[in-house]
C-alpha positions as CSV (number, residue, x, y, z in Angstrom):
1,M,106.0,93.6,111.7
2,K,105.5,91.2,108.8
3,A,108.1,93.1,106.6
4,F,110.5,93.3,109.6
5,L,110.5,89.5,110.2
6,A,110.5,88.7,106.5
7,R,114.1,90.2,106.2
8,W,115.4,88.0,109.0
9,R,117.8,85.2,108.4
10,P,118.0,82.0,110.6
11,A,120.9,83.6,112.6
12,H,118.6,86.5,113.5
13,V,115.9,84.1,114.8
14,V,118.4,82.2,116.9
15,T,119.9,85.4,118.3
16,A,116.4,86.6,119.2
17,W,115.9,83.3,121.1
18,V,119.1,83.7,123.0
19,V,118.3,87.3,123.9
20,Y,114.9,86.2,125.1
21,W,116.4,83.4,127.3
22,I,118.9,85.8,128.8
23,G,116.2,88.3,129.5
24,L,114.0,85.6,131.0
25,A,116.8,84.4,133.2
26,A,117.7,87.9,134.3
27,A,114.1,88.7,135.2
28,T,113.4,85.5,137.1
29,L,116.7,84.7,138.7
30,T,117.8,88.2,139.9
31,P,115.6,88.1,143.0
32,T,116.8,84.6,143.8
33,I,120.4,85.5,143.4
34,R,120.0,88.5,145.6
35,A,118.4,86.4,148.3
36,F,121.2,83.8,148.1
37,S,123.9,86.5,148.4
38,R,122.2,88.0,151.4
39,A,121.9,84.6,153.1
40,A,125.6,83.8,152.2
41,S,126.8,87.1,153.7
42,A,124.7,86.7,156.9
43,P,126.5,85.7,160.1
44,K,127.2,82.0,160.5
45,D,124.2,79.8,161.3
46,T,121.7,82.6,161.0
47,A,120.3,82.1,157.5
48,N,119.0,79.0,155.9
49,V,118.5,78.2,152.2
50,S,116.4,75.2,151.1
51,V,115.4,73.9,147.7
52,S,112.9,71.1,147.3
53,M,111.1,69.4,144.5
54,A,107.7,67.7,145.1
55,N,105.1,66.8,142.6
56,T,106.8,68.6,139.7
57,V,106.9,71.9,141.8
58,L,110.3,73.4,142.5
59,K,110.3,75.4,145.8
60,L,113.1,77.7,147.1
61,T,113.0,79.2,150.5
62,V,115.5,81.6,152.2
63,T,115.0,82.2,155.9
64,T,116.7,84.5,158.3
65,P,116.2,84.4,162.1
66,G,112.5,84.6,162.7
67,R,111.2,85.2,159.2
68,V,111.1,84.0,155.6
69,A,113.2,86.4,153.6
70,Y,112.4,85.0,150.2
71,E,110.2,82.2,148.8
72,A,109.7,81.2,145.2
73,T,107.8,78.3,143.6
74,A,107.4,77.2,140.0
75,S,106.0,74.1,138.4
76,L,108.1,72.3,135.8
77,G,105.2,72.7,133.3
78,H,105.1,76.5,133.7
79,M,108.9,76.7,133.4
80,A,108.8,74.6,130.2
81,L,106.1,76.8,128.7
82,W,108.0,80.0,129.6
83,I,111.2,78.6,128.1
84,G,109.8,77.0,125.0
85,V,106.6,78.6,123.7
86,P,107.7,82.2,123.0
87,P,110.7,81.1,120.9
88,L,108.6,78.5,119.0
89,A,105.9,81.2,118.4
90,L,108.6,83.5,117.0
91,Y,109.9,80.7,114.8
92,A,106.4,80.0,113.4
93,L,105.7,83.7,112.8
94,W,109.1,84.0,111.0
95,L,108.3,80.9,108.8
96,F,104.9,82.4,108.0
97,T,106.3,85.8,107.0
98,R,109.4,85.0,105.1
99,R,109.6,85.1,101.3
100,R,109.6,81.9,99.4
101,P,112.4,81.5,96.7
102,G,110.2,80.3,93.9
103,G,107.2,82.5,94.5
104,A,104.2,81.5,96.5
105,P,101.8,80.2,93.9
106,A,104.3,77.8,92.1
107,A,105.8,76.7,95.4
108,L,102.4,75.8,96.8
109,G,101.2,73.8,93.7
110,G,99.2,76.6,92.0
111,A,100.6,75.8,88.5
112,D,98.5,76.4,85.4
113,P,96.4,73.1,84.9
114,D,96.6,73.5,81.1
115,A,100.4,73.3,81.2
116,L,100.3,69.8,82.6
117,P,100.4,66.9,80.2
118,R,97.1,65.0,79.9
119,P,97.1,61.3,80.4
120,A,96.0,59.1,77.5
121,A,92.5,57.8,77.8
122,P,92.3,54.1,78.3
123,D,90.9,52.1,75.3
124,A,87.6,50.4,76.3
125,A,88.5,47.3,74.3
126,Q,91.8,46.8,76.1
127,T,90.3,46.6,79.6
128,T,88.8,43.4,80.8
129,H,87.1,42.9,84.2
130,V,86.5,39.5,85.8
131,H,83.5,39.8,88.1
132,S,83.4,36.2,89.2
133,R,85.7,34.3,91.5
134,A,84.6,31.0,90.0
135,P,87.2,29.1,88.1
136,H,87.1,29.6,84.4
137,A,87.1,26.7,82.1
């Protein structure tokens, strides 16, 4: 899988996110849309659809005469995790597996230490240290 993701470009990652979000919407909203359509096609005043939000929990209920036909609940935290975490995990995995343009050792600061210029050593006679805060006369 590492070689597979390493060939991806940013457009591939964004496309994978969109495909994930479409699949997530299809999997989670299909039963809800079916329940709504059954309630809408029921005879007048026989079905009821209610949506409520309390304490960060979204609740949807579809009732037909005498029974609850469909009920769904989801907290905002869970919805945010389902929407955000898998795409971010894919992005992090893609960043980890992609090839670096300059090569990994040089790009990460692994240059040869002997190739760097050495700073000049300070001359001991040029440095003076004042150890007292008393005024000098």
